C-alpha positions in Angstrom: 121.2 74.5 -86.3 121.8 73.4 -82.7 119.6 71.5 -80.3 120.3 70.0 -76.8 118.5 66.7 -76.3 119.8 66.0 -72.8 121.4 67.9 -70.0 121.5 71.7 -70.0 120.7 73.8 -73.1 123.3 75.6 -75.1 124.4 79.1 -73.9 125.1 82.1 -76.1 126.4 85.6 -75.6 124.9 88.8 -77.0 127.4 90.8 -79.1 127.7 93.5 -76.5 128.8 91.0 -73.8 131.9 89.6 -75.4 135.4 90.5 -76.6 135.8 88.7 -80.0 139.6 88.9 -79.7 139.4 86.3 -76.9 137.6 83.7 -78.9 139.4 80.4 -79.7 143.2 80.7 -79.3 142.8 84.3 -78.1 141.8 83.0 -74.7 145.2 81.6 -74.0 143.6 78.4 -72.7 142.0 80.3 -69.8 138.3 79.8 -68.9 135.9 82.3 -70.4 135.5 84.2 -67.1 139.2 84.6 -66.6 140.2 85.3 -70.2 138.2 88.4 -70.6 136.0 86.8 -73.3 132.8 87.7 -71.4 132.6 91.5 -70.8 129.4 90.9 -68.9 128.9 87.4 -67.5 125.4 88.3 -66.3 124.4 88.6 -70.0 124.7 84.8 -70.7 121.5 83.5 -72.4 120.5 79.9 -72.4 118.3 77.9 -74.8 115.8 75.5 -73.3 116.5 71.8 -73.8 114.8 70.5 -77.1 114.6 74.1 -78.5 116.1 74.3 -82.0 118.4 77.3 -82.6 119.2 78.6 -86.0 122.4 80.5 -85.4 123.8 82.7 -88.1 127.6 82.4 -88.4 130.1 85.0 -89.6 130.0 83.7 -93.1 126.4 84.8 -93.5 125.9 87.7 -95.9 126.1 91.0 -93.9 127.2 89.1 -90.8 131.0 89.1 -91.3 132.8 89.0 -88.0 129.6 88.9 -86.0 128.7 85.2 -85.8 126.7 84.1 -82.8 129.1 83.1 -79.9 127.7 80.0 -78.3 129.2 77.9 -75.5 128.6 74.7 -73.5 127.2 75.3 -70.1 129.2 74.1 -67.1 128.2 70.6 -66.1 126.1 70.3 -62.9 126.0 67.4 -60.5 122.3 66.8 -61.5 123.2 66.9 -65.2 126.9 66.0 -65.7 126.4 65.1 -69.3 124.5 66.5 -72.3 123.5 65.3 -75.7 123.9 68.0 -78.4 123.1 67.9 -82.1 124.6 70.4 -84.5 124.1 70.7 -88.3 126.3 73.1 -90.3 125.4 74.3 -93.8 128.4 73.7 -96.1 
């Protein structure tokens, strides 16, 4: 579960808009746009602030290797900080 309580809402990428080999260390420390992680930067989706997202990870049955790729939005002058709550099922 993920919810933004302040600042900008969490962003996520549809499966067809990302290259999973570039997630985490695969990015080589480069920003998403430069690393090739996003194959279609115009496909970024954003949750509204206070919306609760239930994001299925890759450990979910039938979802192996296809967990939702979410990301923090770039800070803006008007909203340089954000407050985010995440809960993970263990």
